[in-house]
C-alpha positions in Angstrom: 94.4 100.7 74.4 90.9 101.9 75.4 89.1 100.2 78.3 86.7 97.9 76.5 85.1 96.2 79.6 84.2 92.6 80.3 81.9 92.3 77.3 84.6 93.6 75.1 87.1 91.1 76.4 84.7 88.3 75.7 84.3 89.6 72.1 88.1 89.9 71.7 88.6 86.3 72.9 86.0 85.1 70.3 87.7 87.3 67.6 91.1 85.7 68.4 89.6 82.2 68.1 87.9 83.0 64.8 91.0 84.6 63.4 93.1 81.6 64.1 90.5 79.3 62.6 90.2 81.5 59.5 94.0 81.6 59.0 94.2 77.8 59.1 91.3 77.3 56.8 92.4 79.8 54.3 96.1 78.8 54.1 96.1 75.0 54.6 93.7 72.7 55.4 107.8 71.0 58.3 107.9 68.9 60.5 107.1 71.2 63.4 109.2 74.3 63.1 112.2 74.4 65.3 111.4 76.6 68.3 112.9 80.1 68.1 114.7 81.7 70.9 112.2 84.5 70.8 110.0 86.2 73.4 106.7 87.7 72.3 105.0 90.6 74.1 101.3 91.1 74.6 101.3 94.9 73.9 100.0 96.0 70.4 101.4 99.2 68.9 98.3 100.5 67.0 99.0 102.0 63.5 102.7 101.2 63.8 104.7 99.5 61.1 107.6 97.3 62.2 110.5 95.5 60.4 112.1 92.8 62.6 115.0 90.5 62.2 115.7 87.6 64.6 118.5 85.1 64.6 120.2 82.4 66.7 123.0 79.9 66.4 124.1 77.1 68.7 127.4 75.8 70.0 128.4 72.3 71.1 130.9 69.6 70.3 131.7 68.9 66.7 129.6 66.1 65.2 127.3 66.2 68.1 124.4 67.3 65.9 123.8 70.2 68.3 126.5 72.6 67.0 125.8 75.3 64.4 122.1 74.9 64.2 120.9 78.2 62.8 117.6 80.1 62.5 116.9 83.5 60.9 113.6 85.3 60.5 112.6 88.5 58.8 109.2 90.0 59.6 106.9 92.8 58.4 104.1 93.7 60.8 101.4 96.3 61.4 99.1 97.2 64.3 95.9 97.2 62.2 93.5 97.6 65.3 94.2 98.8 68.8 94.1 95.2 70.0 95.4 93.3 66.9 98.8 93.2 65.3 99.4 91.1 62.1 102.9 90.0 60.9 104.2 88.2 57.9 107.4 86.3 58.5 109.9 84.5 56.3 112.0 81.8 58.0 115.4 80.4 57.1 117.1 77.6 58.9 120.0 75.1 58.8 120.6 72.1 60.9 124.1 71.1 62.0 126.2 70.3 58.9 123.6 71.4 56.4 123.3 74.5 54.2 121.0 77.4 55.0 117.6 77.0 53.3 114.2 78.8 53.2 112.1 76.9 55.8 108.6 78.4 56.1 106.3 81.4 55.5 104.4 82.3 58.7 101.4 84.5 59.4 101.4 85.7 63.0 98.6 87.4 65.1 99.0 89.1 68.4 95.9 90.1 70.3 96.1 92.5 73.3 93.3 91.4 75.7 93.6 94.0 78.5 94.5 97.7 78.6 98.2 98.1 79.4 98.8 98.7 83.1 95.1 98.6 84.2 95.0 95.1 85.8 97.4 93.0 87.8 99.1 91.9 84.6 98.9 92.7 80.9 97.3 89.8 79.0 97.6 88.8 75.3 97.0 85.9 73.0 99.3 84.7 70.2 98.3 82.6 67.2 100.3 81.7 64.0 100.1 79.6 61.0 103.3 78.3 59.4 103.4 77.0 55.8 106.4 74.7 55.3 108.6 75.5 52.2 109.2 71.8 51.6 106.4 69.5 50.5 108.0 66.8 52.7 107.3 68.8 55.8 104.0 69.4 57.6 102.5 72.8 58.1 101.9 73.9 61.7 99.9 76.1 64.0 101.0 77.6 67.3 98.9 79.5 69.9 98.8 80.4 73.6 98.8 83.2 76.2 101.2 86.1 76.6 101.6 87.6 80.1 103.5 90.6 81.2 103.9 92.3 84.6 105.8 95.4 85.5 106.8 95.6 89.2 107.8 99.1 90.3 110.6 100.0 92.8 112.2 96.7 93.7 115.3 97.8 95.6 115.0 101.2 93.8 114.7 99.7 90.3 111.5 98.8 88.2 111.4 95.3 86.8 109.5 93.8 83.8 108.5 90.2 83.7 107.1 88.4 80.6 105.9 84.8 80.1 104.9 83.0 76.9 103.2 79.6 76.9 102.6 78.3 73.4 101.2 75.0 72.1 101.9 73.7 68.7 100.2 71.2 66.3 101.2 69.9 62.9 98.5 69.9 60.2 98.1 68.6 56.7 100.5 66.2 54.9 103.1 64.3 57.0 101.7 65.7 60.2 102.1 64.0 63.6 99.6 63.9 66.5 102.0 65.4 69.0 101.2 68.6 70.8 104.4 70.6 71.4 104.9 73.0 74.2 107.2 76.1 74.0 107.6 78.2 77.2 109.6 81.4 77.5 110.2 83.7 80.5 112.2 86.9 80.8 112.8 89.2 83.7 114.8 92.4 83.3 115.8 95.5 85.2 114.5 98.8 83.7 117.7 100.7 84.3 117.6 102.8 81.2 115.7 102.6 77.9 119.0 101.9 76.1 120.2 99.2 78.5 117.9 96.8 80.4 119.8 93.7 81.5 117.9 90.6 82.5 117.7 86.8 82.5 115.7 84.4 80.2 114.5 80.8 80.4 113.4 78.8 77.4 111.8 75.3 77.4 110.7 73.1 74.5 108.9 69.8 74.8 108.1 67.9 71.7 105.0 66.2 73.0 103.3 67.8 76.0 101.1 64.8 76.6 104.1 62.5 76.8 107.0 64.7 77.9 109.3 61.8 78.7 112.4 62.3 80.8 113.5 65.8 81.8 116.9 65.1 80.2 115.3 64.6 76.8 113.5 67.9 76.9 115.2 71.2 75.8 115.7 73.6 78.7 118.0 76.7 78.5 118.8 79.7 80.7 121.0 82.8 80.2 121.5 86.5 80.4 120.0 89.1 78.0 120.2 92.8 77.3 117.3 94.7 75.8 117.3 98.3 74.6 115.3 101.0 72.8 116.5 104.1 71.0 113.8 106.7 70.2 114.2 109.0 67.2 111.3 111.5 67.4 109.7 111.9 64.0 111.6 108.9 62.5 110.6 105.9 64.7 112.2 103.6 67.2 115.0 101.0 67.1 114.9 98.1 69.5 117.4 95.4 70.1 117.8 92.2 72.2 121.0 90.2 72.6 121.2 87.1 74.7 123.2 83.9 75.4 121.6 80.7 76.5 123.2 77.8 78.4 121.8 74.3 77.8 120.5 72.7 81.0 119.7 69.2 79.7 121.4 66.7 77.4 118.9 67.4 74.6 120.0 71.0 74.5 123.2 72.4 73.1 125.9 73.7 75.4 125.3 77.3 74.3 123.4 79.5 71.9 123.5 83.2 70.9 120.2 84.9 70.0 119.6 88.4 68.7 116.7 90.7 67.7 116.7 94.0 65.8 113.6 95.9 65.1 112.6 99.2 63.5 109.2 100.7 64.3 107.5 103.7 62.9 103.9 105.0 63.5 101.7 106.0 60.6 
């Protein structure tokens, strides 16, 4: 990404805000969508098309209501500008004991706010609008900062650290006034492009203004493996595979999450 300077950064911030407002106004105006086990990165791949599949499923005691909750998404995205990536996502979900159903259609925007590697950390901004498939559910918006920092040569190994902090609001019919908070953190060792092991932490709070007891919030932690296979002239394949252990009573005992992505520049 080119160095656009302070004035350019201010312009990008204004652009991000206007893009979010335009998306909401144009499309709208589920109950708030169940938080995905998904980490989002602040780097935009300009003129690159990507096809992405994400999935997760939970494990707990039978009839606990926490076992076999499922979520699957399929996305098509493109880096339309050096600082802006747009994605269209279809979401499928099933709560414990229910059949899989189409849940929502989501428009996602990732804005890269700083040139990669120039400052102390790489900064981005994420904004999405989600249109619920069921008329009984509310639509929602989600937005917040994306932060990434690569630290070289820690005990001979480079490390990569990524943080997401996303706020969510329901809008339209059947919406609530709650402001949800979803936080994600990942640190991984850059051993080899095909194999980068690490650790992840996910936190979900239904109402950030009234978070309640810690036990009633959803907090999870677990290992993850990330990899990339480059096929010159054909594109790249990326994968992520992780397992999450529930840390609070509101979270399931365990969950598996995966991500598979194909990228090709045009």
